[in-house]
C-alpha positions as CSV (number, residue, x, y, z in Angstrom):
1,X,0.0,0.0,0.0
2,X,2.9,2.3,0.8
3,X,4.3,1.9,-2.8
4,X,0.9,2.8,-4.3
5,X,0.5,5.9,-2.2
6,X,4.1,7.0,-2.9
7,X,3.7,6.4,-6.6
8,X,0.6,8.6,-6.7
9,X,2.4,11.3,-4.8
10,X,5.4,11.2,-7.3
11,X,3.1,11.4,-10.3
12,X,1.5,14.5,-8.8
13,X,4.9,15.9,-7.8
14,X,6.2,15.5,-11.4
15,X,2.8,16.2,-13.0
16,X,4.2,18.8,-15.5
17,X,6.4,16.1,-17.2
18,X,3.7,13.4,-16.9
19,X,1.2,15.8,-18.5
20,X,3.5,16.6,-21.4
21,X,3.8,13.0,-22.5
22,X,0.3,12.0,-21.3
23,X,-1.4,13.4,-24.4
24,X,1.1,11.6,-26.7
25,X,0.6,8.3,-24.9
26,X,-3.1,8.7,-25.0
27,X,-3.1,9.2,-28.8
28,X,-0.7,6.3,-29.4
29,X,-2.5,3.9,-27.1
30,X,-5.8,4.9,-28.6
31,X,-4.6,4.1,-32.1
32,X,-3.2,0.8,-30.8
33,X,-6.4,0.0,-29.1
34,X,-8.6,0.8,-32.1
35,X,-6.4,-1.3,-34.4
36,X,-6.6,-4.2,-31.9
37,X,-10.4,-3.9,-31.8
38,X,-10.6,-4.0,-35.6
39,X,-8.2,-7.0,-35.7
40,X,-10.2,-9.0,-33.2
41,X,-13.5,-8.0,-34.7
42,X,-12.5,-8.8,-38.3
43,X,-10.9,-12.1,-37.1
44,X,-14.1,-13.2,-35.4
45,X,-16.2,-12.2,-38.4
46,X,-13.9,-14.0,-40.8
47,X,-14.1,-17.2,-38.6
48,X,-17.9,-16.9,-38.7
49,X,-17.9,-16.4,-42.5
50,X,-15.6,-19.5,-42.9
51,X,-17.8,-21.6,-40.6
52,X,-21.4,-20.3,-41.3
53,X,-21.1,-19.0,-44.8
54,X,-18.1,-20.1,-46.9
55,X,-18.2,-23.7,-45.7
56,X,-21.8,-24.3,-46.6
57,X,-22.4,-26.4,-49.7
58,X,-25.7,-27.5,-51.2
59,X,-26.7,-30.7,-53.0
60,X,-27.6,-29.8,-56.5
61,X,-30.8,-31.8,-57.0
62,X,-31.9,-29.8,-60.0
63,X,-29.8,-32.0,-62.3
64,X,-30.1,-35.6,-63.1
65,X,-27.7,-38.3,-62.0
66,X,-24.8,-38.8,-64.3
67,X,-24.6,-42.6,-63.8
68,X,-28.3,-43.2,-63.7
69,X,-31.0,-42.1,-66.2
70,X,-33.4,-41.1,-63.5
71,X,-34.1,-38.1,-61.4
72,X,-32.4,-37.8,-58.0
73,X,-34.5,-37.7,-54.8
74,X,-32.4,-38.8,-51.9
75,X,-34.2,-39.9,-48.7
76,X,-33.3,-38.4,-45.4
77,X,-31.2,-41.4,-44.4
78,X,-29.3,-41.3,-47.7
79,X,-28.4,-37.7,-47.2
80,X,-27.2,-38.4,-43.6
81,X,-24.8,-41.1,-45.0
82,X,-22.7,-38.3,-46.6
83,X,-21.8,-37.2,-43.1
84,X,-19.4,-40.1,-42.9
85,X,-17.3,-38.8,-45.8
86,X,-14.0,-37.0,-45.5
87,X,-14.1,-33.2,-45.4
88,X,-17.7,-33.1,-44.2
89,X,-18.3,-31.9,-40.7
90,X,-22.1,-32.0,-40.7
91,X,-25.2,-32.4,-42.7
92,X,-28.2,-30.2,-42.0
93,X,-31.6,-30.2,-43.5
94,X,-32.5,-26.6,-44.5
95,X,-36.0,-27.2,-45.9
96,X,-38.5,-29.7,-47.1
97,X,-40.9,-29.0,-50.0
98,X,-44.0,-31.1,-50.6
99,X,-46.6,-30.7,-53.3
100,X,-50.0,-32.4,-52.8
101,X,-50.1,-33.2,-56.6
102,X,-47.0,-35.5,-56.4
103,X,-48.0,-38.5,-54.3
104,X,-47.2,-42.2,-54.4
105,X,-49.5,-44.1,-56.7
106,X,-51.3,-46.0,-54.0
107,X,-52.1,-43.0,-51.9
108,X,-55.7,-42.0,-51.7
109,X,-56.9,-38.6,-52.6
110,X,-55.8,-35.7,-50.4
111,X,-58.6,-33.4,-49.1
112,X,-58.2,-29.9,-47.9
113,X,-60.4,-28.1,-45.4
114,X,-60.3,-24.4,-44.4
115,X,-61.6,-23.6,-40.9
116,X,-62.6,-20.0,-41.1
117,X,-64.0,-18.4,-38.0
118,X,-65.2,-21.8,-36.9
119,X,-66.8,-22.6,-40.2
120,X,-65.5,-25.7,-42.1
121,X,-65.1,-25.3,-45.8
122,X,-64.2,-28.2,-48.1
123,X,-61.8,-26.4,-50.4
124,X,-59.8,-27.0,-53.6
125,X,-59.7,-29.6,-56.3
126,X,-57.5,-32.8,-56.5
127,X,-55.3,-31.4,-59.3
128,X,-54.8,-28.1,-57.6
129,X,-51.1,-27.2,-56.9
130,X,-50.7,-26.8,-53.2
131,X,-47.2,-26.6,-51.8
132,X,-46.0,-26.9,-48.2
133,X,-42.6,-25.4,-47.5
134,X,-41.0,-26.6,-44.3
135,X,-38.0,-24.6,-42.9
136,X,-35.4,-25.5,-40.3
137,X,-36.1,-22.6,-37.9
138,X,-32.5,-22.6,-36.7
139,X,-31.3,-21.9,-40.3
140,X,-33.9,-19.4,-41.3
141,X,-31.2,-16.7,-41.4
142,X,-29.8,-18.5,-44.5
143,X,-33.0,-17.9,-46.5
144,X,-32.2,-15.6,-49.4
145,X,-35.9,-14.6,-49.9
146,X,-36.9,-12.6,-46.9
147,X,-40.3,-13.2,-45.4
148,X,-42.2,-9.9,-45.5
149,X,-45.4,-10.2,-43.5
150,X,-48.5,-8.1,-43.9
151,X,-50.0,-9.4,-40.7
152,X,-49.1,-11.7,-37.8
153,X,-45.7,-13.3,-37.1
154,X,-43.4,-16.0,-38.3
155,X,-44.1,-19.6,-37.4
156,X,-42.2,-20.6,-34.3
157,X,-43.3,-24.2,-33.6
158,X,-44.8,-27.2,-35.3
159,X,-48.2,-26.9,-36.9
160,X,-48.0,-23.1,-37.2
161,X,-48.0,-21.7,-40.7
162,X,-47.5,-18.5,-42.6
163,X,-49.7,-18.4,-45.7
164,X,-49.3,-16.8,-49.1
165,X,-52.1,-15.0,-50.9
166,X,-52.5,-13.6,-54.4
167,X,-55.4,-11.1,-54.2
168,X,-55.0,-10.4,-57.9
169,X,-56.2,-13.9,-59.0
170,X,-59.9,-13.8,-59.9
171,X,-60.5,-17.5,-59.5
172,X,-63.5,-18.5,-57.4
173,X,-61.5,-20.9,-55.2
174,X,-59.3,-18.0,-54.3
175,X,-62.1,-16.3,-52.5
176,X,-62.1,-18.8,-49.6
177,X,-58.4,-18.8,-49.5
178,X,-58.2,-15.1,-49.2
179,X,-60.8,-15.2,-46.4
180,X,-58.3,-17.0,-44.2
181,X,-57.1,-14.9,-41.3
182,X,-54.9,-15.3,-38.2
183,X,-55.9,-18.2,-36.0
184,X,-57.9,-19.9,-38.8
185,X,-56.9,-23.5,-39.6
186,X,-55.9,-25.4,-42.7
187,X,-56.4,-29.2,-42.6
188,X,-54.8,-31.7,-45.0
189,X,-56.1,-35.3,-44.7
190,X,-56.9,-38.4,-46.6
191,X,-58.6,-41.8,-46.0
192,X,-55.2,-43.5,-45.3
193,X,-54.8,-41.8,-41.9
194,X,-52.9,-38.7,-43.0
195,X,-54.1,-35.7,-41.0
196,X,-52.3,-32.5,-40.5
197,X,-53.8,-29.3,-39.1
198,X,-52.0,-25.9,-39.5
199,X,-52.9,-22.8,-37.5
200,X,-52.4,-19.5,-39.5
201,X,-50.1,-17.2,-37.5
202,X,-48.9,-14.9,-40.3
203,X,-49.8,-13.7,-43.8
204,X,-47.2,-12.6,-46.3
205,X,-47.4,-9.3,-48.3
206,X,-48.6,-9.4,-51.8
207,X,-45.7,-10.4,-54.1
208,X,-45.0,-7.5,-56.5
209,X,-44.2,-9.9,-59.3
210,X,-47.7,-11.5,-59.2
211,X,-50.3,-11.0,-61.9
212,X,-53.9,-12.0,-62.3
213,X,-52.6,-15.2,-63.9
214,X,-50.4,-16.2,-61.0
215,X,-52.1,-19.3,-59.5
216,X,-50.4,-20.6,-56.4
217,X,-51.4,-21.8,-52.9
218,X,-48.7,-22.4,-50.4
219,X,-47.9,-22.4,-46.7
220,X,-44.7,-22.0,-44.8
221,X,-44.1,-24.0,-41.7
222,X,-41.5,-25.8,-39.7
223,X,-39.3,-28.6,-41.2
224,X,-40.8,-31.2,-39.0
225,X,-44.4,-30.3,-40.0
226,X,-43.6,-30.4,-43.7
227,X,-41.7,-33.7,-43.7
228,X,-44.7,-35.3,-42.1
229,X,-45.9,-35.8,-45.7
230,X,-42.6,-37.5,-46.8
231,X,-44.2,-41.0,-46.4
232,X,-46.7,-40.2,-49.1
233,X,-44.5,-38.1,-51.4
234,X,-43.5,-39.4,-54.9
235,X,-40.1,-41.0,-54.8
236,X,-38.8,-39.1,-57.8
237,X,-38.3,-35.3,-57.7
238,X,-40.0,-32.9,-60.0
239,X,-38.0,-30.4,-62.0
240,X,-40.6,-27.6,-62.0
241,X,-44.0,-26.5,-61.0
242,X,-45.7,-23.8,-62.9
243,X,-47.7,-21.2,-61.1
244,X,-48.7,-19.2,-64.2
245,X,-51.8,-20.0,-66.2
246,X,-53.6,-18.3,-69.1
247,X,-57.3,-18.1,-69.5
248,X,-57.2,-21.4,-71.4
249,X,-55.5,-23.1,-68.4
250,X,-52.3,-23.6,-70.4
251,X,-49.2,-23.5,-68.2
252,X,-46.8,-20.6,-68.8
253,X,-43.4,-21.7,-67.5
254,X,-40.8,-19.1,-66.5
255,X,-37.5,-19.1,-64.5
256,X,-39.4,-18.5,-61.3
257,X,-41.4,-21.7,-61.6
258,X,-38.5,-24.2,-60.9
259,X,-39.0,-25.8,-57.6
260,X,-37.3,-29.0,-56.5
261,X,-39.4,-31.1,-54.2
262,X,-38.1,-33.0,-51.2
263,X,-35.2,-32.1,-49.0
264,X,-32.9,-29.2,-49.5
265,X,-29.8,-30.3,-47.7
266,X,-26.7,-28.4,-46.7
267,X,-23.2,-29.7,-46.3
268,X,-20.9,-28.1,-43.7
269,X,-17.3,-28.6,-44.8
270,X,-14.3,-28.9,-42.4
271,X,-12.7,-26.1,-44.5
272,X,-13.9,-24.1,-47.5
273,X,-10.6,-25.0,-49.2
274,X,-11.8,-28.6,-49.5
275,X,-14.8,-27.7,-51.7
276,X,-13.1,-28.5,-55.0
277,X,-11.8,-31.8,-53.7
278,X,-15.3,-32.9,-52.5
279,X,-17.0,-31.7,-55.6
280,X,-14.8,-33.7,-57.8
281,X,-15.2,-36.8,-55.7
282,X,-19.0,-36.6,-55.6
283,X,-19.2,-35.7,-59.3
284,X,-17.5,-39.0,-60.2
285,X,-20.2,-40.7,-58.1
286,X,-23.0,-39.0,-60.0
287,X,-23.8,-36.4,-57.3
288,X,-23.3,-32.7,-57.9
289,X,-22.9,-29.9,-55.3
290,X,-22.4,-26.2,-55.4
291,X,-21.6,-23.4,-53.0
292,X,-24.6,-22.1,-51.1
293,X,-23.2,-18.6,-50.9
294,X,-21.1,-17.7,-53.9
295,X,-20.4,-14.2,-52.4
296,X,-18.4,-15.8,-49.5
297,X,-15.0,-15.0,-51.2
298,X,-16.0,-11.3,-51.5
299,X,-16.9,-11.2,-47.8
300,X,-13.7,-12.8,-46.7
301,X,-11.7,-10.4,-48.9
302,X,-13.3,-7.4,-47.2
303,X,-12.6,-8.6,-43.7
304,X,-9.1,-9.9,-44.4
305,X,-8.0,-6.7,-46.1
306,X,-9.2,-4.7,-43.1
307,X,-7.4,-7.2,-40.8
308,X,-4.1,-6.8,-42.6
309,X,-4.2,-3.0,-42.4
310,X,-4.9,-3.3,-38.7
311,X,-1.9,-5.5,-38.2
312,X,0.3,-2.8,-39.9
313,X,-1.0,-0.1,-37.7
314,X,-0.7,-2.2,-34.6
315,X,3.0,-2.7,-35.4
316,X,3.5,0.9,-36.1
317,X,1.7,2.1,-33.0
318,X,3.5,-0.5,-30.8
319,X,6.9,0.6,-32.1
320,X,6.1,4.3,-31.6
321,X,4.8,3.7,-28.1
322,X,8.0,1.8,-27.2
323,X,10.2,4.6,-28.5
324,X,8.2,7.3,-26.9
325,X,8.2,5.5,-23.5
326,X,12.0,5.0,-23.7
327,X,12.5,8.7,-24.4
328,X,10.1,9.9,-21.7
329,X,11.6,7.5,-19.1
330,X,15.1,8.7,-19.9
331,X,14.1,12.4,-19.6
332,X,12.1,11.8,-16.4
333,X,14.8,9.8,-14.5
334,X,17.7,11.9,-15.7
335,X,16.0,14.7,-13.7
336,X,15.6,12.4,-10.7
337,X,19.1,11.1,-10.4
338,X,19.6,13.2,-7.3
339,X,16.4,11.6,-5.8
340,X,17.8,8.2,-6.6
341,X,21.1,9.1,-5.0
342,X,19.4,10.2,-1.8
343,X,17.2,7.1,-1.6
344,X,20.2,4.9,-2.2
345,X,22.3,6.7,0.4
346,X,19.7,6.1,3.1
347,X,19.9,2.4,2.5
348,X,17.1,1.7,0.0
349,X,17.9,-1.5,-2.0
350,X,18.1,-1.4,-5.7
351,X,15.3,-4.0,-6.1
352,X,13.1,-1.9,-3.9
353,X,13.9,1.2,-5.8
354,X,13.1,-0.5,-9.1
355,X,9.8,-1.8,-7.7
356,X,8.9,1.7,-6.6
357,X,9.5,3.2,-10.0
358,X,7.8,0.2,-11.7
359,X,4.6,0.7,-9.7
360,X,4.7,4.5,-10.4
361,X,5.0,3.9,-14.1
362,X,2.4,1.3,-14.2
363,X,-0.1,3.5,-12.3
364,X,0.6,6.3,-14.8
365,X,0.4,4.2,-18.0
366,X,-2.6,2.1,-16.8
367,X,-4.7,5.1,-16.1
368,X,-4.0,6.5,-19.6
369,X,-4.7,3.0,-21.0
370,X,-8.0,2.8,-19.2
371,X,-9.2,6.1,-20.7
372,X,-7.9,5.2,-24.1
373,X,-9.8,1.8,-24.1
374,X,-13.1,3.5,-23.3
375,X,-12.6,6.1,-26.0
376,X,-11.6,3.4,-28.5
377,X,-15.0,1.6,-28.1
378,X,-16.7,4.7,-29.5
379,X,-14.2,5.5,-32.2
380,X,-13.6,2.0,-33.7
381,X,-17.1,1.9,-35.3
382,X,-16.1,4.8,-37.5
383,X,-13.4,2.7,-39.2
384,X,-15.5,-0.5,-39.4
385,X,-18.8,1.1,-40.6
386,X,-17.8,1.0,-44.3
387,X,-16.8,-2.6,-44.1
388,X,-20.1,-3.5,-42.4
389,X,-22.0,-1.5,-45.0
390,X,-20.3,-3.4,-47.9
391,X,-21.1,-6.7,-46.1
392,X,-24.7,-5.7,-45.7
393,X,-24.9,-5.1,-49.5
394,X,-23.8,-8.7,-50.1
395,X,-26.0,-10.6,-47.5
396,X,-29.5,-10.4,-45.9
397,X,-30.0,-8.6,-42.6
398,X,-30.4,-11.9,-40.7
399,X,-27.3,-13.4,-42.3
400,X,-25.3,-10.3,-41.5
401,X,-26.4,-10.4,-37.8
402,X,-25.4,-14.1,-37.6
403,X,-22.0,-13.4,-39.2
404,X,-21.2,-10.5,-36.8
405,X,-22.7,-12.0,-33.7
406,X,-20.1,-12.7,-31.0
407,X,-17.7,-10.1,-32.5
408,X,-18.6,-7.6,-29.7
409,X,-19.1,-10.1,-26.9
410,X,-15.5,-11.1,-26.7
411,X,-14.1,-7.9,-28.0
412,X,-13.9,-5.9,-24.8
413,X,-12.1,-8.6,-22.7
414,X,-9.6,-9.5,-25.5
415,X,-8.9,-5.9,-26.4
416,X,-8.4,-5.0,-22.7
417,X,-6.0,-7.9,-22.1
418,X,-3.9,-7.3,-25.2
419,X,-3.6,-3.5,-24.7
420,X,-2.9,-3.7,-21.0
421,X,-0.5,-6.5,-21.6
422,X,1.4,-4.5,-24.2
423,X,1.6,-1.3,-22.1
424,X,2.8,-3.4,-19.1
425,X,5.5,-4.9,-21.3
426,X,6.6,-1.5,-22.5
427,X,6.8,-0.1,-18.9
428,X,8.9,-3.1,-17.8
429,X,11.3,-2.9,-20.8
430,X,11.8,0.8,-20.6
431,X,12.3,0.7,-16.9
432,X,15.0,-2.0,-17.2
433,X,16.8,-0.2,-20.0
434,X,16.7,3.2,-18.3
435,X,16.8,2.6,-14.6
436,X,19.5,0.0,-14.6
437,X,21.7,2.5,-16.4
438,X,21.2,5.0,-13.6
439,X,21.2,2.9,-10.4
440,X,24.4,1.1,-11.4
441,X,26.3,4.2,-10.2
442,X,27.1,4.7,-6.6
443,X,25.2,7.6,-4.8
444,X,28.5,9.5,-4.2
445,X,29.2,9.6,-8.0
446,X,25.8,10.8,-8.7
447,X,26.2,13.6,-6.1
448,X,29.5,14.6,-7.7
449,X,28.1,14.0,-11.2
450,X,30.9,11.6,-12.0
451,X,29.2,9.4,-14.4
């Protein structure tokens, strides 16, 4: 306790010199701290991109098998077997798409009921296209088409559904569908024991690309709710479903009509660098894959460029701070040689003298560091805002939040430990280089200035 009190008194006693270099130290440590923040933040985001973005690969089920003249439609168990392969960390099911028109041959007719305000309406015709989209709720942030809701909320648990409406379509059957509101129910059943009841919890906005010829009925729900129908789904996939009709009921197929039924499955690689290797291996086996996010390289380029510049400035600020501390310590202790001689002459040991000056310097530099760290938290976003803006232009808001999550949680502790660690090392190094050069002389020589 004596050392701390004495150190504070000395700082106050020599405050004019400490103030002179205090501003310089603050600027240098602030630059150092901001660069460390950027380095840690960009590193964390890069890791997230590598893991949650660049390492995600999708099975390309839109093409036929190379080795077999039939359409691919892997079962859930067949997809899971790929997890045993080299370079694959995990297999996740992103969504499941089911169309009531594509059933096994022995499955009885599917019936649809709408429960509107307690009234049961037998709705739809057997050949009517009706699609159920089931999403893995934990992976919804990967969905490239954002859900824009006009009313209600997103589905959160099984048997909840968000429905799509086209209010421009004049068909009579559309009247009942458009009458559906929140908390109404949609029932899908048949005589073979299939029965699924969905509660409407949300309604999407009108799609601006829809016309009066756009004919589609679809609901969005959880993965588990949609894959309930997998037992009655046709075993071969379908390449497309048309949602556009003319007045003569002739399908009009466009690029937006292509929907692959069944599972949409994602591969999580152990490293993005192994994509080419895995792609070539699977291609030879008749299976094709492609990157889920082609923009991953652009994202990594943004963060890595920022990270490299931060390393350069960290090195520069670290070197300048070391030089400045050596100069300041020399100036300060050259003016205090007489004090050192007095303390030595009354019997103070060299080790105790060094400890006293070490605590004094640490108290001084740590106080400046503490202030610099606080200021750095407010300044660093100025330098990262442009990077984040460029990232937001490449990904959806949900994806951006996922990629940047955790970057701020660990930031403060890591930055504090690095900056405080560096300033402590600087104090110790400069104290050793400067003080040892002074205290090696005997007090009498210092009094007589014979050194």
